[in-house]
C-alpha positions in Angstrom: 95.0 107.5 84.9 92.4 108.9 87.2 91.2 106.8 90.0 87.6 106.7 91.1 86.7 107.7 94.7 84.1 105.6 96.4 82.3 105.4 99.7 81.3 102.2 101.6 79.9 101.4 105.1 82.1 98.9 107.0 81.6 98.0 110.6 79.1 100.7 110.8 81.4 103.4 109.6 81.4 105.4 106.4 84.9 105.1 104.8 86.3 106.1 101.4 88.6 104.4 99.1 90.2 104.9 95.6 89.7 102.3 92.7 91.6 101.9 89.4 89.5 102.0 86.3 88.4 98.5 85.1 89.4 97.1 88.5 89.5 93.3 88.7 88.9 92.1 92.3 90.7 88.8 91.8 94.0 90.7 90.8 93.9 93.3 93.5 96.9 95.4 94.5 95.7 96.7 98.0 97.4 99.8 99.4 97.2 100.5 103.1 98.4 104.1 104.1 100.3 105.3 107.1 98.8 107.2 110.1 96.1 109.6 108.8 97.9 109.8 105.5 95.2 110.2 102.6 95.4 107.2 100.2 95.5 109.6 97.4 99.1 110.5 98.2 100.3 107.0 97.2 97.9 107.1 94.3 99.4 110.4 92.9 102.6 108.5 92.3 101.2 105.0 91.5 97.9 105.6 89.8 99.1 103.8 86.7 99.3 100.5 88.5 96.3 98.2 87.1 93.8 96.9 89.7 94.8 99.1 92.6 92.6 99.7 95.5 93.7 102.3 98.2 91.6 102.6 101.3 91.3 105.5 103.8 91.1 103.6 107.2 88.4 104.7 109.8 89.6 108.0 111.2 91.9 108.8 108.1 90.7 111.7 105.9 87.3 111.5 104.5 86.6 108.5 106.6 84.5 108.3 109.9 86.5 107.6 112.9 85.8 104.5 115.2 83.5 105.2 118.2 85.8 103.1 120.5 89.7 102.9 120.8 90.9 100.7 118.0 94.3 98.9 117.8 95.8 96.7 115.0 93.4 93.9 115.7 90.4 96.0 114.9 91.9 97.5 111.9 92.8 94.2 110.6 89.3 92.9 111.1 88.0 96.1 109.3 90.3 95.3 106.5 89.1 91.7 106.3 85.5 92.9 106.1 86.4 95.7 103.5 88.0 93.0 101.2 85.3 90.6 101.6 82.4 93.1 100.9 84.1 94.2 97.8 84.9 90.4 96.8 88.6 91.3 96.6 91.2 88.6 96.6 94.4 90.4 97.5 97.3 89.5 95.1 99.6 92.0 96.6 99.3 94.0 100.0 101.2 97.2 100.0 101.5 98.8 103.4 103.1 102.1 104.4 104.2 102.9 108.0 101.4 102.0 110.2 99.6 100.5 107.3 102.3 97.9 107.1 101.7 97.1 110.7 98.0 96.5 110.0 98.9 94.4 107.2 101.2 92.2 109.3 98.3 91.8 111.9 96.0 91.0 109.0 98.3 88.4 107.4 99.2 86.8 110.7 95.7 86.5 112.0 92.8 86.9 109.8 93.8 87.0 106.0 96.2 86.1 103.3 97.9 87.6 100.3 100.4 86.3 97.6 102.9 89.1 98.2 103.5 91.8 100.8 105.4 94.9 100.1 106.3 96.9 103.2 107.2 100.6 102.7 109.0 102.4 105.7 107.0 100.0 108.0 106.2 101.0 111.7 106.6 97.3 112.8 108.9 97.8 115.7 107.3 99.5 118.7 109.5 98.8 121.7 109.1 101.2 124.6 112.8 102.2 124.8 114.6 105.4 124.1 112.7 108.1 122.1 109.7 105.6 121.5 109.4 105.0 125.1 109.6 108.7 126.0 107.1 109.6 123.3 104.5 107.2 124.7 105.0 108.4 128.3 104.9 112.1 127.2 101.7 111.5 125.2 100.1 109.8 128.2 101.2 112.6 130.7 100.1 115.5 128.6 96.9 113.8 127.4 95.6 112.9 130.8 97.1 115.5 133.3 97.4 118.7 131.1 94.4 118.6 128.8 94.0 122.3 129.0 97.2 123.2 127.4 97.0 123.5 123.8 99.1 121.4 121.5 101.7 123.9 120.5 102.6 124.4 124.2 102.4 120.8 124.9 105.1 120.2 122.4 107.4 122.9 124.0 106.9 121.6 127.5 107.6 118.0 126.4 110.9 119.2 125.1 110.1 117.9 121.6 109.2 114.4 122.7 105.7 114.6 121.2 105.7 113.6 117.5 104.1 115.6 114.7 101.7 112.5 114.4 100.6 112.9 118.0 100.2 116.6 117.7 97.9 116.1 114.6 96.0 113.2 116.1 93.1 115.3 117.4 90.1 113.1 118.5 92.4 110.1 117.4 94.8 110.5 120.2 93.7 107.4 122.0 94.0 105.3 118.9 97.3 106.7 118.2 98.6 106.0 121.5 97.4 102.4 121.4 98.9 101.8 118.0 102.5 103.1 119.0 102.3 100.5 121.8 101.7 97.4 119.7 105.0 95.7 118.4 104.8 93.3 115.7 108.3 92.0 115.3 107.3 88.5 116.3 104.4 88.2 113.8 106.4 89.7 110.9 109.2 87.1 111.5 106.6 84.3 111.2 104.9 85.3 108.0 105.0 82.8 105.2 104.9 84.7 102.0 107.4 86.8 99.7 108.0 90.1 101.5 109.8 93.1 99.9 110.8 96.0 102.1 111.3 99.4 100.5 112.9 101.9 102.8 113.9 105.6 102.7 117.6 105.8 103.6 117.0 109.1 105.6 113.6 108.0 107.2 113.4 109.7 110.6 110.0 108.4 111.7 111.0 104.7 111.2 114.8 104.8 110.9 116.7 102.7 108.5 118.2 100.8 111.6 114.6 99.2 112.1 114.7 97.9 108.4 118.1 96.2 109.1 116.7 94.6 112.3 113.6 93.4 110.4 115.9 91.9 107.7 117.9 90.2 110.4 114.6 88.6 111.9 113.7 87.4 108.6 116.7 87.0 106.1 114.7 85.8 103.3 113.1 89.2 103.0 114.2 91.4 100.0 115.4 95.0 101.2 115.5 97.7 98.6 117.0 101.1 100.0 116.1 104.4 98.4 118.8 107.1 98.8 118.0 110.7 99.7 114.5 109.7 100.7 112.6 109.8 104.0 109.6 108.3 105.5 107.5 109.1 102.3 110.0 107.6 100.1 107.5 107.2 97.2 106.9 110.9 97.4 110.6 111.8 97.7 111.8 109.6 94.9 108.9 108.7 92.9 110.7 107.5 89.8 113.0 105.4 91.9 110.1 104.0 93.8 108.1 103.2 90.7 111.1 101.3 89.3 111.3 99.1 92.3 107.7 98.5 92.3 107.6 97.6 88.6 110.1 94.8 89.4 108.1 93.2 92.1 104.4 93.6 91.2 
């Protein structure tokens, strides 16, 4: 099933989104993609879902970037305005990676849904170990060595800079803000059914994080996809579709 690509102005920014044929806004399944990940990637696997809408956030492919440094709060307010403008009442929120963090911010502050499916979610953002080193490295290389190209920044940082950071471009400030915002407490306080789907071999948000989130909120359902990484829906599409069909 081919989804229709549309454009809308939200918060003064031109953004794109994908919509299922015959979309019914009162039965919407809303997909929120990970960091600068085209919404079309998820739709390439899940386009057969009825009433699916997938948004390219400001700064994501084909969408205008914010003029100031946004964090989770601004992206959650954007989502609220986007849904309101399209008269969408979210039945299910599906968030991948940082899209899941935006969903947690939205659900805990400004909006609601009947169910939340979290896919390899970037919820834990503690400045310890590798995450802390990445944040510090990003700050140092961004402000003190701006004349060095990103290839050499990565070499000089000894591999501390992530691929996401290296590809951030003009979104570097937003990326650095997002990786500093931990949402474990908000996640544990959510009052709706939550299903976590996690790639067993995820390196960006390791499976240990899924175990920690499960411990914070034991009533959460956790589904593990073997031989899959951070994009588990691309690595094991049939397995992922099977899980989704049970919970949608």
